[in-house]
C-alpha positions in Angstrom: 236.3 51.8 -40.2 235.4 53.5 -43.4 233.0 50.5 -44.7 231.4 50.5 -41.2 231.0 54.3 -41.3 229.8 53.7 -44.8 227.0 51.2 -44.0 225.9 53.0 -40.7 225.3 56.1 -43.2 223.1 54.0 -45.5 221.5 52.3 -42.9 220.2 55.8 -41.4 219.7 57.1 -45.0 217.3 54.0 -46.2 214.5 54.5 -43.7 214.5 58.2 -44.3 214.3 58.1 -48.2 211.4 55.6 -47.9 209.6 57.7 -45.4 210.2 61.1 -47.7 209.0 58.5 -50.6 205.7 57.9 -48.6 205.0 61.6 -47.6 206.0 62.9 -51.4 204.2 60.5 -53.6 200.7 61.3 -52.3 201.2 65.0 -52.9 202.6 64.3 -56.1 199.7 62.3 -57.2 197.2 64.7 -56.1 199.0 67.5 -58.1 198.6 65.3 -61.3 195.3 64.6 -60.5 194.3 68.2 -60.2 195.4 68.3 -64.2 193.3 65.4 -65.3 189.9 65.1 -66.4 187.5 62.6 -64.3 187.5 60.2 -67.2 191.4 60.1 -67.1 191.2 59.9 -63.4 189.1 56.7 -63.4 190.8 55.0 -66.5 194.5 55.6 -66.0 194.9 56.7 -62.1 198.5 56.3 -62.2 199.8 57.9 -65.5 200.3 61.6 -66.3 197.9 63.8 -67.7 197.4 63.5 -71.7 197.3 67.5 -71.8 197.6 69.9 -69.1 194.1 70.7 -67.9 193.6 73.8 -65.5 190.1 74.2 -65.7 190.0 71.8 -62.3 191.2 74.8 -60.7 189.2 77.4 -62.1 186.2 75.3 -61.3 187.3 74.9 -57.8 188.3 78.6 -57.3 184.8 80.0 -58.5 182.1 77.3 -58.4 183.0 75.7 -55.1 184.2 79.3 -53.6 187.6 78.1 -52.9 188.8 81.5 -53.9 186.6 83.3 -51.4 187.7 80.6 -48.6 191.3 81.0 -49.3 191.2 84.7 -48.9 189.3 83.9 -45.7 192.0 81.9 -44.2 194.7 84.3 -45.9 192.7 87.1 -43.4 192.4 85.1 -40.2 196.2 83.6 -40.5 197.6 87.1 -40.8 195.7 88.9 -38.2 196.1 85.9 -35.7 199.8 86.0 -36.1 200.0 89.7 -35.6 197.8 89.5 -32.8 199.5 86.6 -31.0 202.8 88.5 -31.3 201.0 91.9 -30.2 199.8 89.9 -27.0 202.6 87.5 -26.5 205.8 89.9 -26.8 205.2 92.2 -24.0 203.9 89.7 -21.9 206.8 87.3 -22.5 209.0 90.3 -21.5 207.0 91.1 -18.3 207.5 87.4 -17.0 210.8 86.9 -17.9 212.2 90.6 -16.6 209.8 91.9 -14.2 209.7 90.2 -10.7 206.5 90.7 -9.2 204.7 88.8 -6.7 202.9 86.0 -8.3 205.2 86.0 -11.5 206.2 82.3 -11.1 202.5 81.3 -10.5 201.6 83.3 -13.6 203.9 81.5 -15.9 203.5 78.4 -14.7 199.8 78.8 -15.5 200.6 79.8 -19.1 202.8 76.6 -19.5 200.2 74.5 -18.0 197.4 75.9 -20.1 199.5 74.1 -23.0 198.7 70.6 -21.6 194.6 71.2 -21.3 193.0 70.2 -24.5 191.3 72.6 -26.7 188.2 70.7 -27.2 187.0 71.3 -23.6 186.5 74.9 -24.2 184.7 75.1 -27.6 181.2 74.8 -26.0 181.8 77.6 -23.7 183.5 79.5 -26.0 180.9 79.2 -28.4 178.0 80.4 -25.8 180.5 83.4 -24.9 181.0 84.7 -28.5 177.1 84.4 -29.2 176.5 86.5 -25.8 178.8 89.2 -27.4 177.3 88.7 -30.8 180.6 87.8 -32.1 179.6 84.5 -34.0 180.3 84.2 -37.7 183.1 86.9 -37.4 186.4 86.4 -38.9 187.8 88.8 -36.4 186.5 87.1 -33.7 187.8 84.0 -35.0 191.4 85.4 -35.6 191.2 86.7 -31.9 190.4 83.1 -30.5 193.4 82.1 -32.7 195.6 84.5 -31.3 194.7 83.8 -27.6 194.7 80.2 -28.0 198.6 80.1 -29.1 199.7 82.9 -26.8 201.0 80.2 -24.3 203.1 78.5 -26.7 204.4 81.7 -28.4 205.6 83.1 -24.9 207.3 79.7 -24.2 209.4 80.2 -27.3 210.0 83.8 -26.8 210.9 83.3 -23.2 213.7 81.0 -23.9 215.2 83.9 -26.3 214.7 86.7 -24.1 216.4 85.1 -21.1 219.7 85.3 -23.4 219.5 88.9 -23.8 222.1 90.7 -21.5 220.4 92.7 -18.9 223.3 95.2 -19.4 221.9 96.4 -22.7 218.5 97.1 -21.1 220.2 99.0 -17.9 222.6 101.2 -20.0 219.0 102.1 -22.4 217.5 103.0 -19.1 220.2 105.1 -17.9 220.0 106.8 -21.2 216.4 107.6 -20.6 214.6 105.0 -22.8 211.1 104.2 -21.3 210.4 100.4 -20.9 208.4 100.3 -23.9 211.4 101.5 -25.7 213.6 99.2 -24.4 211.2 96.5 -25.0 210.6 97.5 -28.8 214.1 99.1 -29.9 216.7 96.8 -27.7 215.2 93.5 -27.0 213.0 92.7 -29.8 215.3 93.3 -32.8 217.7 90.8 -30.5 215.1 87.8 -30.7 214.0 88.1 -34.3 214.8 84.3 -34.2 212.2 83.2 -32.0 209.6 85.8 -33.4 210.1 84.5 -36.9 209.9 81.0 -35.4 206.8 81.3 -33.5 205.1 83.2 -36.4 205.5 80.6 -38.9 204.4 77.6 -36.4 201.5 79.7 -35.5 200.4 81.0 -39.2 200.9 77.2 -40.5 198.5 76.3 -37.4 196.0 78.8 -38.4 195.9 78.2 -41.9 195.2 74.3 -41.2 192.7 74.8 -38.7 189.4 73.8 -39.0 187.3 72.6 -36.0 187.1 76.1 -34.3 186.3 77.8 -37.8 183.5 75.0 -38.2 182.0 75.9 -34.7 182.2 79.7 -34.8 181.3 80.4 -38.5 177.8 79.9 -39.9 177.6 81.9 -43.3 179.2 80.2 -46.5 181.2 83.5 -47.4 182.7 83.2 -44.2 184.1 79.8 -44.5 187.8 79.3 -44.1 189.6 76.7 -46.4 189.4 73.7 -44.1 185.4 74.0 -44.1 185.3 74.7 -48.0 187.3 71.6 -48.6 184.9 69.6 -46.4 182.1 70.4 -48.5 184.0 70.2 -51.6 184.7 66.5 -50.8 181.3 66.0 -50.0 180.3 67.3 -53.4 182.9 65.2 -55.2 181.5 62.2 -54.0 177.9 62.7 -55.5 179.0 64.8 -58.5 182.4 62.9 -59.4 184.2 66.0 -59.4 187.2 64.1 -58.3 189.5 66.5 -60.8 188.2 69.6 -58.9 188.8 68.0 -55.4 192.5 67.3 -56.0 192.7 71.0 -57.5 191.1 72.5 -54.3 193.5 70.2 -52.2 196.7 71.5 -54.2 195.5 75.2 -53.7 195.3 74.6 -50.0 198.5 72.9 -49.9 200.6 74.5 -52.1 201.0 77.9 -50.0 202.2 75.8 -46.7 204.7 74.4 -49.0 206.0 77.3 -50.6 206.0 79.1 -47.0 207.4 76.2 -45.4 210.2 76.0 -48.1 211.0 79.5 -47.7 211.4 79.6 -44.2 212.5 76.3 -43.0 215.9 77.1 -42.2 214.5 80.0 -39.6 212.4 77.4 -38.2 215.2 74.9 -37.7 217.5 77.8 -36.6 215.0 79.1 -34.0 214.2 75.8 -32.5 217.8 74.9 -32.1 218.8 78.3 -30.6 215.7 78.3 -28.1 216.7 74.7 -27.3 220.6 75.6 -26.4 219.2 78.9 -24.5 
């Protein structure tokens, strides 16, 4: 019996190890390439660099505007995440706790909107922002990101709010606490796992987003990392700046890897608790 369990464990681990290698190896190769000169990349693409060359990072950050794009992405990611929570927490609470006419219809509408491909709204959204003179505006892009992720965030938060005992809210109401006080002082602290989980997933999505930024931003100074990396890729093809391209990719990927590594337990915990609840 022990041998059978051992063999089954090995059979499960081998595909996982192979998959991990397939995912990790390109990242390692990219990081190594970022530390090489162009000559080393072409002559010995699989070897380690002769010396650690950080010039590629400096060139990518300054000459190819990756630094400005990095800060722009950081801004829209942070603001978009905060706005998503600001809109979603009160809405999720109202849909979960308050009973009013059309409650179920409104909730189902939010959830159904998750199934609609975002590409269908790009052209109408472009003309809407054009009419209000909000094109090429990082604040407007952050608002678009936030609104687009409200249904997903509500879906997560409702599962957590449904497990908060109503007796706590009733006791707070008897003590004279306002509805907003109940929401932010009683309910919100009890659903921190859901808030952290949704915030992390939203932040990663905003950081990696490309198409909306491409459509709604015009000036080079407003480019986010996705657009800047696309421009750098085009330049690398004609200027043989492959080391700079690898450096730019590393700058874009490293924050996500660090962020996810720090909060991966919160993501797993939050998704597990949400599924159970």
